N, C-alpha and C positions, 0 to 999 in steps of 0.2 A: 582474169577475164572469163575463165570457164564459168565461175559462179555467176557472174553477171549475164553471160551469154544464155544461161538456162532460163532466165526470167525475162529477158527483153522480148518485146513484141517485134514481129517482122521488120518494120521499117527501122527501128532502133537497132536491131540485130545487124542489119546490113551496114549500119554506120560503125558498129564495132568491128566488122570484118576489116574496115580500112586501117585499123591499128595493128592487125596481125603481123605484118612485116617487121614493124618497129619493135613489137614485142618478142619476136623471135630473135632479135639481135641483142636483147638484154641478157645479163649473166645473173648468177646468184649474188654477185657484189651489190650491195645496197638493198637486198630483200628484207632485212630488218627495218631499214628506214622506210621502205615501201609499206611494210606492215604497219608502222607507226602512223604513217600518213593515212592508211585505211582506218584505223582505230579512231584517230582524231576526226576524220571525215565523218564516220558513222555517228560520233558524239554529237557533232554539229548538226548534222541532218536530222537527227532524231530531236534536237532542241531540249535535251534533258528530259524527255516524256518518260514518265514511269508507268503510263497506262497502256503501253504496247510491249510486245515481246522484244522487238528490236531496241526499244528505248531502255528496257531493263538490262539487256545484253550490253548496250552501249555504256550505261552506268557502271556495270562491272569492269568493263574494259577501261573506263576512265580511271577507276580505282587501280586496276592493274598496272596501267601506264605509269601512275604515280609512284606505285610501290616499286615498279621495275626500274624507273629512272633513279629513285632514291637508293636503290641497291646496286648501283653501278652495273646496269643491265649488260654492258659490253663484256662482262666477265664470262659471257657464254663460250668464249673461244676454248676454254679448258674442259668443257662438258663433253661427255661421250655421246656418240650419235650411232643409234642402232637402226638398221634397216633404212638408212638414208633420212630418218626423221629424228631429230634432236630437239632439246627444248626450245631453241629459237625458231626452228621450222614450224614447230607446233603452235607457237604464239603467232607466227605469220599466218598459219591457216585459219586460226580463230579470228584474227583480225580481218582477213579478206572475207570470211564468212559473216562477220558482224556487219561489214560494210554493204555486202550483198543483201542481207536481211533488212538493213535500214533502207536501202534503195528500193527494195520491193514494198516495204510498207508505205514509204513515201509515195511511191507510184500508185499504190492502192488508193491513197487519199486524194491525190491531185493529178495523176497521170504521169506518164514517163517524161513528157515535155518539161515537167517541173523539177526533175531530178538531175542535178549537175553532174551526171556520172563522167561525162567526157572530160571536164575539167580535172576530176580526180585521176582519170586514166592518163591523161597527158602529164600530169604531175609525177605519176608513178613511172611513166616511160622515160621521163627526163633525168631520173636518178641513175647516175653512173657509178662506176667503182670508186669507193672512197679514196681520197689522196693520202699522202704519208701523214701519219699522226692523227687521222680522223678517227672518231669513234662511231659505233654503230648507231648511236642516237644523234649524231650531227645531222643537221639538215635545216 
């Protein structure tokens, strides 16, 4: 939300504020799933465009997603975390930044009214803690 809030114009930013309370109720559970949703959304929004910065970044993310899933990305639970940021958090940050980049570029082309950022945000906020036996990439 922070990345998106930096880019949204006034009227859109006020709509973002309506999601703050729900966002404050979320926990770290499901963060990886949220990151994957952001990456997939960025790839869809850029339409596989290679002529823009966000499009190239989304293409790299698409490749990373495929590699990550093929490598049993859920193995992250054994990785060390230093300074509160481990490999999974870093991926999450990259995915959120890519989604924000894609949204900004799409807004530059067609205006914020044409960017479905609220649908993504609602999907992210709906992610709860995984149930028993769930993996980080379930969703």
